[in-house]
C-alpha positions in Angstrom: 0.0 0.0 0.0 1.3 3.4 -1.0 1.3 6.6 1.2 -0.8 9.7 0.9 1.2 12.8 1.7 -0.4 16.3 2.2 1.5 19.5 1.6 0.0 22.7 3.1 1.2 26.3 3.4 -0.4 28.0 6.4 -0.2 31.3 8.3 0.3 31.2 12.1 -3.5 31.7 12.5 -4.3 28.8 10.2 -5.1 30.6 6.9 -4.4 28.6 3.8 -6.1 30.8 1.2 -4.1 32.1 -1.8 -0.5 31.8 -0.5 1.2 32.2 -3.8 -0.3 34.9 -5.9 -2.2 38.2 -5.4 -5.2 37.2 -7.5 -5.0 33.5 -6.7 -8.2 33.2 -4.8 -10.4 36.2 -4.0 -13.3 34.1 -2.7 -15.0 35.8 0.2 -13.4 39.1 -0.6 -10.0 37.8 0.5 -7.5 40.7 -0.1 -4.2 39.1 1.2 -3.2 36.9 -1.7 0.5 36.2 -2.0 1.3 36.3 1.7 3.9 33.5 1.3 6.0 35.5 -1.2 8.0 37.6 1.4 9.2 34.4 3.0 10.7 32.8 -0.2 14.2 31.4 0.5 16.5 29.2 -1.5 16.7 26.7 1.4 13.0 26.3 1.8 12.6 26.0 -2.0 15.1 23.2 -2.0 13.2 21.2 0.7 9.9 21.7 -1.0 11.3 20.6 -4.3 12.9 17.5 -2.7 9.6 16.6 -1.1 7.7 16.8 -4.4 10.3 15.0 -6.3 9.2 11.7 -4.9 5.5 12.0 -5.9 4.1 9.3 -8.2 0.7 10.9 -8.6 -0.9 14.2 -7.6 -4.4 14.5 -6.0 -6.2 17.8 -6.0 -9.6 19.2 -5.0 -11.6 21.2 -7.5 -10.6 24.7 -6.3 -6.9 23.9 -6.3 -7.1 22.2 -9.7 -8.7 25.3 -11.1 -5.8 27.4 -9.8 -3.0 25.0 -10.7 -4.1 23.9 -14.2 -4.0 27.3 -16.0 -0.8 28.3 -14.2 1.4 25.2 -14.4 0.3 24.2 -17.9 1.9 27.4 -19.1 4.6 28.0 -16.5 8.2 28.6 -17.6 10.2 25.4 -18.3 13.1 26.6 -16.2 10.9 26.1 -13.1 11.6 22.6 -11.9 8.0 22.1 -10.9 6.7 22.7 -14.4 8.0 19.5 -15.9 7.1 17.5 -12.8 3.5 18.7 -12.5 2.8 18.5 -16.2 4.1 15.0 -16.7 3.0 13.2 -13.5 -0.5 11.7 -13.4 -3.0 13.9 -11.7 -6.5 13.1 -10.2 -9.2 15.6 -9.2 -11.8 15.0 -6.6 -14.9 17.0 -7.6 -18.7 16.6 -7.4 -19.2 19.5 -9.9 -16.6 19.2 -12.6 -17.6 17.0 -15.6 -14.2 17.2 -17.5 -10.6 18.3 -17.0 -8.2 19.4 -19.7 -4.8 19.6 -18.0 -2.3 17.1 -19.4 -2.4 13.7 -17.7 -5.3 14.6 -15.5 -8.4 12.5 -14.7 -11.5 13.0 -12.6 -11.9 10.4 -9.8 -14.7 8.2 -11.0 -15.9 7.3 -7.5 -16.2 8.8 -4.0 -12.8 9.4 -2.3 -13.5 6.7 0.2 -13.4 4.2 -2.7 -11.1 5.9 -5.2 -8.3 7.1 -2.9 -7.5 3.6 -1.5 -7.2 2.4 -5.1 -4.8 5.2 -5.9 -2.7 4.2 -2.8 -2.6 0.6 -4.1 -1.5 1.8 -7.5 1.1 4.5 -6.6 3.9 4.5 -4.0 3.3 8.1 -3.1 0.2 10.1 -3.8 0.7 13.7 -2.9 -2.0 16.3 -2.2 -1.2 20.0 -2.7 -3.4 22.5 -0.9 -7.0 21.3 -1.4 -8.0 22.0 2.3 -11.6 20.9 1.9 -10.5 17.6 0.4 -7.9 17.1 3.2 -10.7 17.3 5.8 -12.5 14.5 4.0 -9.3 12.4 3.8 -8.7 13.0 7.5 -12.2 12.0 8.3 -11.7 8.6 6.6 -8.2 8.1 7.9 -6.6 8.1 4.4 -3.7 10.4 5.2 -0.3 9.0 6.1 1.7 12.3 6.5 1.1 16.0 6.6 3.9 18.4 5.7 2.7 21.7 7.1 4.7 24.8 6.3 3.8 27.5 8.9 4.7 31.1 8.2 5.2 33.9 10.8 2.2 36.0 9.7 -1.3 36.6 11.0 -4.1 37.5 8.6 -7.2 37.3 10.7 -9.5 36.2 7.9 -9.5 33.8 5.0 -10.1 30.0 4.6 -8.5 28.1 7.5 -7.0 24.7 7.4 -8.5 23.3 10.5 -11.9 24.9 10.8 -15.4 23.7 11.4 -15.8 20.0 10.6 -12.3 19.0 11.7 -12.6 15.7 13.5 -10.6 15.0 16.7 -7.3 13.5 15.7 -4.1 12.9 17.5 -0.9 13.6 15.6 2.7 12.5 16.0 5.4 15.0 15.1 8.0 13.2 13.2 10.2 16.1 12.1 10.4 19.9 12.6 12.7 22.4 11.0 13.0 26.2 11.4 14.3 28.3 8.6 16.0 31.7 8.6 13.0 33.8 7.8 10.9 32.2 10.5 9.2 29.6 8.5 8.6 26.3 10.3 8.2 22.9 8.6 6.2 20.5 10.7 5.8 16.9 9.5 3.0 15.0 11.2 1.6 11.5 11.0 -1.8 10.5 12.3 -1.7 8.8 15.7 -5.3 7.7 16.2 -7.9 9.4 18.4 -6.8 12.0 21.0 -6.9 11.1 24.7 -8.1 13.4 27.5 -7.4 13.8 31.2 -6.9 16.3 34.0 -3.7 18.3 34.4 -1.8 18.3 37.8 
């Protein structure tokens, strides 16, 4: 059985909306697109590239697909992600899309509870980029093997949050943490079952 690995960029207050571009996602009147840009650094870029280099298939939610497809299908070839993301097989989980036109992309033909385990049987590493709504569904059905959460030292106060309403109680095991020079923190977590509770002291 392969692994499903989630990659997420997140502010300190949990916002995941539009990290990369000013006009990436204006839904809800979000005015802070591109908040990740000031924290770009060669070292973090190398780690992200190394993480993605091992992917065998990419799984996306509808919204992230609609952001990725027009950008990466026409992105400069000198960007190492361009070749990777265009050539690798991609799958989109959507209840509303009826077709996809990005190279090597298919719609999942069943509910994620059925289709994602089949992807994990077929590919050694299935990676999920962004797609915060989809990630909640994957967590709910215990389909995630690792989450690579990049936390940035900025507070926005509004925007789509990673762990919002509907997040199920889940214990996590921290398997790696790294701090980078601009204050970005990489946290790698693996699910560790249900949380336990007790009294302090």
